[in-house]
N, C-alpha and C positions, 0 to 999 in steps of 0.2 A: 698124477706123476707121469703116466704114459703120454698124456696129452702134451705136457710140457716137454718131454723128451722128443716127441714127434715134431714139435714145433721147432726144433733145432735144425730141421732140414730146411734150409733157407734158400737154396739155389736149386733150380731144375736140373735134371740129368743132362749130361752133355749130348748135344744134338737134338734135344726134344723140341717139338714145335711150340711156338709161343701160343698157338691157339688152344693148346691143352691146359693153359693156366686157368685157374678158377675164375669164373665170371659171375658177379653177384646179380641175381635176379630180384632180390629184395634186400634193401639195406636198412639198418636201424634208423629211426627218426627221433627228433627231440620230443621229449614228453614232459608233462608236469604232474607232480604228485599232489593230489588234492586231499587235504586232511591226512588221514593215515592209510589211505588205500594204496597198495603196491601197484607199480606199473610194469608192463610187459614190453620187452624188446625182442625183435625177431629179425633174422636174416636168412637168406637162401642163396646157394651158389651151385654152379655146375660147370665143368665136372668137378667134383669135390670128394675127396676121400676122408677128410676130417674138417671140422669147422667148430671154432670156439670163440667165446667173448672175452675181451680184455677190457677191464674198467679201471680208469685212472692209473694205467700202466701195469696193472697186475691182472694175471689170468684168473678168471672166475673158476671156481672149483667145478670139476667135471660133473659132480653130482647135482649141481644147480642148473645143469643144462637139460632141456627137453629136446631130443633130436629125432627127426623123421627122415627116412631114406626113401627115395623114389627115383624113377628114370624119366628123362625127358623124352617124350614121345616123338618128337621131331628129329632129334639127333641121336637118341639112344644113349646119351651120356648120363652118368650117375648124378643125381641131384640130392643135396643134403640141406635140410632146414632145421634151424635151431632157435630156441626161445629161452630167455631167462627172465626172472622177476627181480625188480629192484625195490627195496622197501625204504620207508622214510628214515629209519634208523641208519641204513647204510649211507644215505646221502648226508645226514646230519653229522656223521663222524668226521667228515672233512669240510663241513660248512664253514665258510670264512677263510679257508686256506686257498682253495681253488674250486672251480666248478666241477661237478661230478659228470664224467663222460664215460661212454662205453663204445667199443669198436669191435667189429667182427673180423676174424682171420680165418681164411679157408685155404686148405692144402689140396694139391693134386700131384700127380707123378712128375709134373713139370715145375712145380714150385708153389709159392704162396701169394695170396692177394688179400689186401686189407680194405675193409669197407670205410665209409665215411664215419666220422665220430658223431654219436648221438648224445646230446646233453640232457641230463635228468635234473630238473629243478623242482623245488617245493613251491607250489603256487600259493599266493596270498593277495589280499587287498586291504590296505589300512582303512581306518574309519574316517579320518579327518582329511578334508580337502586342503591342499596347499594354498589355494586361493579360491574364494567363493564370490559370486556376483553380489553387487550391492544395489540397494534401491536408488533410483534417480528420478529427477524431474527434468524433462527436456521439452523444448518448444517444438511446435509442429515443423516437420521437414528437417529437423536437425538429426545428424547422424548419431547412432548409439553403438557403443562397444561394451559388451558384458563379458568381462574376463572370467575364465574358469581353469584352474589347474587341479586336475583330479588327484586323489590320494595315490601314494606310492603303491605299486603292486607288480606281481609277476603271475601271468604275463601282463604287460601294460594294459591299463584299463581303456576301454572304448568309451567315448563321450557322446551323449545325445542331450538335446534340450527339450524341455516341456514348457508350453505356454498355457497357463491355466489347466495343467495336467494333460494337455494334448500335445502329441509329438510335433515338433517343428521340423518340417521337411524342406530343406533348401531347394530340392528339385521341383517343388510345387509352388514356391514363392520366390520370385526373382529378387525381391527386396531383402532377402535374408541369405547369409552364407556363414559357414563356420570355418575359422582359420585353422591352420595346422597346429596352432597352440591351443585349440579348443575354445577360443573366444567366439561368442555369438555377435554378429554384426548386423545391425539394421541400417541400411543405407540412408533412408529418409523416414523419420518417425511419422507414423500415421495415427489418427485417433484410435483405430482398431488395434494398434500395438500397445495400448494401455492394458496391462495385464501383470500377473505374477509369473516370473520366469524362474525355472529350476534347472540346474545342471545335474545330469545323471551320469555316474561313472560305473562301469560294470566289466568284469572278466569272468573266467570259469569258476572263480571262487565265490564272488558276492556281487551285490549291486548297491551302490551308495548314492544318496541324494544330498545335494547341497541345500542350504537354507534358501527359501524363496526370496527373490528380489522383485520388489514392486516397481514397475516402470510406469510413470505418469506422464502422458503426453499432454501438455497444456497449450492453450491457444491464447496469445496476447490479443487484447481487444484492439480494434481498429475503428477509426471514425468513419461514419457514413458521410456522404456529401452534404454540404450545407443546404438547408432549406432556403426558399426564397425569403427575402426580407418581408417582414410583416408590415402591415399598414402603419402609418404614423399614429402614435398613441393619442394624439390630440387632433381633433378635426379643424382646429384653428390655432395658429401660432406655433411656438416651438414645443417639440415633444421628443420622443425617442421611438425607434423601431428596432426590432431584434430579429435574429435568425438563429436557428439551432441545428444541432446535429446529434446523432446518437452513437453510442459505442457498440455498434452492431455489425461492423464490417471488418472482421468477424466479431461475434460476441465473445467475451472472455470465457474460457472453459477451463475446468480442472485447476483453478487457482491462478490462471493467467493474469497478467497485469492489466489493470483498467487503463483506458486511454488517457494519455497525458494531455493537459491543456484544458481549455474551457469548452463547455458544450453550448454556451450561449454567448453571442456577441451582440452588443448594443451600440447604436450610433445615434447621434442627434439628427433630427429632421425638422423641417419647417413646412407647415401646410399653410398655403395662402388662405387667409380668412375671407369668407364671402362677405361682401359689403353690399348691403341693401341700398338701393337708390333712395334719395330724399329730394323733395322739391326745394328749389330756391324760393326766395321771397317773390311775391307777385310784383311785376313791374308797375310803374305808374299807369293810371288810366290814360288812354289815348285821347286825342282831341275828339270832340263830338262829330260824328260823321253825318253824311247827308240823310241817312236813314234814322237820325236821332238816336244812334247807339254809339257807344264807345267800348273799347276792349282793353284787356290787360293779359299778359302771358307770364309763364314761369317755365323753368327748365328742370329736368331731373339730373341735377349736377352738383348737389351739395349733400352727400357726395354722389357721383355717378355710380351706377351699379357695376361691380366688377367681381371677378373670381366666382361667378355663379350666383351672385346676389340677386335679390328680387328687384324688378323694375318698379318704378313709382306707379301708384294707382291714382286715378283721377284725371281730370281734364287738364290740358296744357293751356287752353285758351278760355277766357271768361268774358262774356259780353253782357251788356245791359243797356237799358234806355238811359239817354243822357238826362232827360228831364221828363217830368210828367206834363209840362206845358208844351206849347207849340215850339218847334225848333226854329231858331233864327241864327244866321251865320253872317254877322256883320263884321267888317274889318275894324280893327282897333282905331279909335279916334286920336286926335292930336292931344286931347286932354290926358288920355292914359299914358301916352309916351312921356309927356312932361312929368307926370307923377312918378314914373319909374326912374327917370333921370334924377329927380330930386332925392329920392330915397337912397340911391347909390352914392350921391355926393355926400350926404349926411354920414353914411356908414364909413366912407373913406376918411373923413375928418376925425371921427371918433377914434379910428384905429391909429392915426398919426398922433393924436394927443396922448393916447395910451403909451405909445412907444417912446415919446419924448419923456413922459413921466418916469418910465422904467429906467431909461438911460441916465436921467438926473439922479435917481435914487442909487443906481449902481455906482455912479461916479463918486457919490458921497461915501458909500460904504465900501468901495473897492479897496482891496488890500488889507482891510481890517478883519481880524479874526476874533472870534469870541474869546480866545485864550490869550490874546495879546493886549496887555494893559499899557505898555509904553510904546507910543507911536514913533519914537525916534528910530526904531529899528527899520521902519518903512522908508525913512528919509535918508538915514546914514548907512543902513545895512546894504543897500543895493547900489551905492555910489562906487565908481572906480577907485581902487586903492592900489597902492604900490606894494607888490609882494616881495618881501625880502628873502634871500636864501637862508636856509636853516643853519644854525650854528652847530658846531661839533658837539656841544653839550646839550643840545636841544633834541629830545627824542621825537620820533615820528608821531604824527597826530593819530596814527592808527592805534597807538597805545594809550591815548587819552580817552577816558570814559566819562564824559560829562553826564550829569544826572539831571534830566529835565523833569523828573517826576516830583521833585521838591517844589515848594511854593515859589521860590525865587531862584533863578539860575543866572550865572554870569559866564559870558563867552569872551574869548579873545578873537577879534577879527570879524570879518563880514560873513553874513549868511550866504552870500552868493559870490563866487570867485569872479575875478575880472574876465571879461570876454573881449578879446582882441580879434575881431573877425567874426564870421557867422557861427563858428562851431568850436574850434579848439582853443585851449588856453595857451598863451605864450609865456613860457617860463625859462628865459635864457640862462638865469643864474641859479635856479632851484630845481626841484623835482616835484613829482606829483604829490608826494607824501609830506612835503614841507609845511610848516605852519602857515596860516593865512595872515592877513594884515593885522595891524596893531590896534585897530579900532575897538572900542569897548562898548558893549550893549547889554542890556538886561532884558531877559524874557521871562514873563510871569506865566506860569502854567499851573492849572488846577485840574487834578484827576483823582478825586476822592474814591478810594476803593469801597465798594458796597459791602456791607456786612452780609454774611450768609443768610441770616433770617430775613433781613430787609429785602435782599435780592430775590429770594424765593417767594416772599410775600407779593412783591410786584410782579413776579413771573406768573404767579398763580392766577392773576387776572386775565391772562392771555389765553386764547382758544387752543393754541398748540401745547399748552402746559400739560394737558391730559396725556399726551404721548411721551412725556419725559419721565425718567425714573424718579422715584421719591428718595429724598435724602441727598446729601452732598458728597458722599464718599468718592463717587466716580464723576464728579463735576468740578469744573473750574469756571470762574466768571470774573469779569472786570469791566471797568468803564474806560472807554478809549475815545480819543479824538484823532486829529489828522496826523499826530506823531506816531500812531500805531502802537504795537506792543505784541505780547505773546501770552497765550494760555497753554497750560499743559497739565495733564493728569498724571501725577507722580507714579513712577514704577510701571507704567503701561506702554511707554513709547509713543503716546498719542499727544500731539501738540497742534496748536493753531497759531500761525504767524500772520499778524496783520501788519503789512509793511507801511512805511510812511506814505502819506497822501492817499492811502486806500479809502479812508473816510473823508468825505468832503469837508473842507474847512468851514468852521462854524457849526459843525454837527458833533454831537456826542452820542455814542452808542453804548448801551449795556449789552455785552456779548457773553454768551455762555458756550462751553464745550463739555459734552457729556458722552460717557461710554454706556452703551446699552448691553444688557444681558440678552442672550439669544432668545430666552423664553419670553422676553418682554415685547419683542418686535417680530411680527410675522413676515418673514422674507421667503416668498415662494421660490422654489427651485424646481427645474424641469429637466428631465433626461439625465445627462451626466454632469449637471452643474453642481458646484460645490462652493461653499463660503470659504474665502481665503483670508479674510481680515476681520477685525472687529467691526461692529456696526456703531458708527459715530455720528452724533448730531452736533452741529454748530449753528448758532442762530443769534438773534431771532430770524426766522425765515422771511425772505422777501426784502432783507435789508439791501440798500444800494451801496455797492463798492465801486470805486472808480479804478482800482487796480486789483489784480487777483490776490486773495489771501492764499496761504499754503497750509493745507491740512496734512500732517504727517501721521502715519499709522503703520504698524507692523503687518506682515503677511507670512504665510507658511507655504508658498508655492515655490517649486523648483522650476522657474520659468524658462521656456524655450518655445520659439515660434512654431516649430513643427509638432509640439506635443500639447500646446494649450491655446485656447482662445479666451482671453481675459477681458472682462468688461467692468467698467465703473458704473455702479447703479446708484440712482438717487430717487428718494421717495417724493412723490408729488404731493401737493396740498390735499389732493383727494385720497391719499393713502396708497396709491398704486406705485409700484417700483418700475422705473424706466431706465433703459440703457442710455447713458449720456455720452459714453466714450468707449471705444474699443481700442485697447492698447495695441500698438504696432500698426494701426491703420491711420489713414489721414483723418484728422478730427473734422467732424461735420459742423462744429460750432467753435467759436473762439472763447466761449464762456468757461470751458473746462480743458484741463490738460493734466497728464499724469506721468511722472517719471518713476519707473519701477526699478528698484535696486535689489541687492541680494536678499535683504531681510526687511526692507521698509519700502513704502511707496509715498510719494509726495504729490498731492493733488492741488493743482492750481484751480481756484474757483472764484468767480466773481459773484456767485449767488450762494449764500449759506443755506444749509439744509442738512438732510440725513443721507449719509453715504455708506457704501459697502463695496468691497471688491469681490467679484464672483468669477469663477473660472469654469470652463467647460473643456473636458479632456478630449483630445483629438486622436489619441492612440493609447495603447496599453502601457507605453513607456512613461506616461505622465505620472508624476509623483508629488505628494505633499510631505512636508516635514512634520513629523510627530515628535513631541518631547515626552520622554518616558521618565517618570518621577516615582520614587519609592518612599512611602511613609509608613511608620509603625508607631504604636503608643510609646509615650515617654516613660510610662511606668506600667508594670505588669504584676498586679497583686495575685493573679490566678495562674493556673497552669496553661491556659489558652493564650495565644499570642497571634495577632493578625498583622499581616503585611499587605498594604494596599499599593497596587501598581496602577498609576494613572497614565492614560494615553491621551495626551493633550495636543491641540494644534500649537505649533511652535511660534506663539506670539506672547509678548510679555504680559498682556492683560489677563490672559487665561491663567498663566502661572501665578500671577498675583492673587487671583481669586482662589485658587486651590490652596495656596499657602495660608490665606486668611481663614479658609474653611477648616484646614487641618489644625490651625491654632485653636479654634473653637472646640475641635474634637480631642484636643490633647495629644496630637500627633507630632512627630519629629521626623525630619528628613534623614534617611539612612543610606543615602548614596547620592553622588553627584548626578544630576540629570543627564540623560543620553538623548541623542537624536536618531530617529529611525525614518528612513524614506519609505513611505507607504504608497504603493503603486495602484493604479486603476486597473487591477486585474480581476476584480470581482471575488477575490479570495479573502477570507476572514483573517483576523489577527488572533494568534494563539499565544498563550502564556503557560509556562510550566515551571516547576521548582525541582531542583536536583541537588545531589551531593550533600544532604544533611547527615550529620552523624546519627546513625540509627540508635546508638546507645543513649543519646541525650534527647533527641527530638523525633517526632513523627508527624506526618502530614495527615490532616483530616479530610483532604480532598479525595473524593471517591474516584474521579476520572484522572487520567494521566495528564490532562491539560484543560485549561479554560479557554473560552473563545469569545471574541467580540465580533458581532456581525459586520460585514464590510460596509453596508450602507449607513450604519450608525456612525462610523468613523468618517466615511467619505463626505457625507453631507456637510459636516462641520457645524451642525445646528445643536449637537449635544456636547456641551463643553467639558463635562467632568466625567468622562467614561473611565471606569477603572474595574479591576478585578481584585478580589480579596483572597489571600491564601491564609487559611486558618491552620496554625501549627499548635502542637501540644508538647510541652516539655515534660519529661518523665519525673523531674524532681524540681521543687521550688528553688533549690540551690543552684540550678543551672542558669547562668547568666550570659554565657557566650553563645552567640548564634553565628554559624558559618554555613552558607548555602550558596547556590547559584540559581538565578532566575533567568530563564530564556524567554525572549519575546521575538516572535517571527511571524511573517506573513506566509501563508501556505504558498508554495511554489516561488518563494522569494528569499531574500537575505534576512538575517535576524541580528539581534543584539543580545548579549548576555551580561547580567549583573552579578559580579562576585561580591557577596555580602559577608563581611566579617564585622560583627557588631556586638557590643556589650550592652545588654538590656539595662543594667543598673546605672552605668556611669558614662557610657560612650556619648560624647557630644561633638564629635568631629564635624558633623553636618547639621547639628541642631540650629546653628545660627546662619545657615546658608539661606540667603534671601536674594531677591532681585536687588541689585545695588541701588541704594537710595539716590534719586536724582537731586542735584543741587538746585536750590532756589525755591521760590514760592510758586504756587499754581498760576499766579497772574503777575506779569511784569508789564509796566506801562511806560511808554516813552523810550528814550534812548537806552535806558538800563536793560531793555529787552534785546538789545542788539550788540554784537561784538564790534561792528564797525562804527566808529563815531559818526554822528549825523553830518557834520560839516565835511568830513573826509569822504563820506558816501556821496554827497552832492557833488563834490569836486571830481570824483571818479566818473560819475554818471555824465556830467557835462563834458568831460574830456574824451570819453570813449564812445558815446552814442553816435556822433557824426562819423561818417566813413573816413578812414585814414588813407593817405596816399600810399603808405608803405605797409598797410595792413595793421597799423597800430590803432585798432579799435576793438569794439566789444567781441567781434568774432575771434580774435586772437585770445582774449581773456577766456572765452568759452572753451577754446581748444586747450589752453593750459590747465583749466579746471576739469578737463575730461567731460565737458558738457556739449561738445560739438555735434552730437547726434540730435540736439534739440534746436538747431539754429532756426529752422522754419517757424517754430513757435515763438522764439524770442523776437524774430524779425516782425512778427505780426503785431507786436505791442509798441506803444508809443516810445517806451524807453527800454530797449533790449538789455542795456547794462543793469538797469534796476531789477529786471527779472533774474539776471544771473546772480546779483548780490543777494537778492531775497532768497533764492534757492540755496546759496552758500550758507546764509544765516540759518535756514531751516535744517540743513544737514549737519552743521557743526556747532550749534549752540548746546551746552555752554563751553565745550572743551575744544573748540576749533583753534587751529594754529594760525593766529593772525599774522605771524611773521611770514609764513609761506604765501599767504594772500598778498601781503605787501611786496614780497619779492617778485611775484608774478606780475603785479601791476607795474612795478619799477622796470622789469624786463621789457614790458611792452613799450614803456617810455623810451628805452634805449633804441628802439627801432626807428625813431624819428629824432635825430639829434637837435632839430630846431625846436622840439617840444620839451624834452626832458633830458636831464643828466642823470648820472648813476645815483640810485637811491640807497640810503643807508637804513637798514631795518634793525 
């Protein structure tokens, strides 16, 4: 009470010196109460007559003060020091209202002075961090930020970091610093920074540790440089060479990604084969010399040694005695000369007599054909006739389909159109497609079709029969003469067109066409080569054709000049396969030519034999078309159910074989076939099954996917590659199957099959087959062609000679988009015939004859003196 009364003296005495006001030598400072321990506050002032504490605006009771009096030795002024204790209970009384503070007030005769406020707080540190660091995986040299927000506390907690329980000191490691928000930053991750990191928060009350965060610094793999190319795999001929690299620059560490891309590259190579020299035949013996010897010589030239081959061994010159008798060298007498002249005269006479006999025989037989019984066609058929313009109700001859395959046939008009001038027809009142003259002639033709058993029986007597497949399922055969015809193997896309006049007149050939299975014929492939087509034989081999036949077959290549080198191969009589044509290059022979289209190729050949299309990839972008087909059993009496996924070359013949195979196994198609482009990347093909209802089905496959090796697919020699997915239904009452099958090439694009199928009764795809081709395997004579025989002859005779206004075969090739083959057409005696033959091969039996007629008529319009507008 006395202290409170004394404190009312607030102003110093009038005239007092301001220096006599109290001056604090010690002021109270902020303190923290730890647990339940009381804290002490002290202050000291001079000169001071009284000194007391005031806490939160209220005076502290005088009895709670501990006061000490002393005198300042320097100034002699009185000094007072006072202390109080503050307990946790005192602070908690006002906790939450305002902070607890205390202030010291000192008096002197001149007035009062107040000290600074000292705050008293209860110290604590909560247990839970507001944010803890989390584990991370980072690549080498990547920046790392580990956040840490310590628990709430008074006083605020200090933060430090531990790496594997060792203190992280930013002063010792320039790569590390701690932000004001307490986050640990690693500027560039190093392998040594892989560790467990812990954030530690501490104050005067406690020390808290966060959960440890594992930091893994991984290293992505990097490729080393390529090695040098290896030597060619073959010491002679075509082979391959490779180079490699390793994923060691750097090696992947701590789960880092393995290098992307291939570790081996292959490329085709050719090594010149060493050719050993061989002797030529000995020359004739020379005349006998003066020394009674004569000689003969030979050369090392058949062949000459090259490419490191061995030279010939033995002598180049051989000499010997002319005779064992005495040598005599007399000049030939007059009797010898007369003898020689007589022999020559006799030989010349014999040759002249033989030529005369041949000419007489040919004159008698000329123009007669084995198939022509009525000779009036030779006298009347080739006489000039008057060609009348077609009437409005008379259709174009392109729509007439005379059938020469019957025993007797009747034609209107002449076999040969009128020729006015050396080349072109003159049709002032008609057009190219109008009917010919009104003469009437009968042509008898006989082409009996050989029965299968008889044909095979005759064929079996030939030496080449051993290399043909047994049975007639994949074979077509027929008997043909100069009128030509067509063979085709149904549902395979394989056919052979024998054009008119390809077989010499008077000849009759029994011709066959057969498809080989890959396991029946050994086709050697080297390096990056792959089979792109079926292997097809047509024969008999060695048959003489005067015009090229056209062999059509499918292929599975996505052709481009920069990605592929494609060759037509033919098997020789000795059984070796030879390159007879490289597509895209100038042909080295006129015997073969090949037109490659999107899904088929057409081979012109004047020699029948065994053919195949082989490709060699030039880059990793080269791709083949695969056809993906799904089959499953038509009935399922057990709980197990198998789905077979076939990966086939995209040609009709292979699909036909698989469908026949599945019919024998009792399988049915459960999805429409898909096409997958398989690249030459050396990566395998993977197949997996997904999205099955687990409550109804489960897969018995142990791995997550199945895989077909790259080379099994790329070679093309294994036709029926497939994977089987074995499923198990949990109940026999389950009939619905819904799943998705993925098929993809590693590092490439893929295809997915969404399968929704009813095991018991779903037949949506059961009848899906290769569309049946119309017609019989063998068509003989004009019935094998869309263009009538007479109209064909008329077009050929009109367009073969060069036209003054371009109205010739070149324009026809351009209109039919065949102008890229002009050089080949021009090399033949009748370019127009080649064009029409190719049109027949491409468009039989569904070709649009009206479009061809319109193209021919349009060419006729280019020369008004030749043709008028045609009506198709």
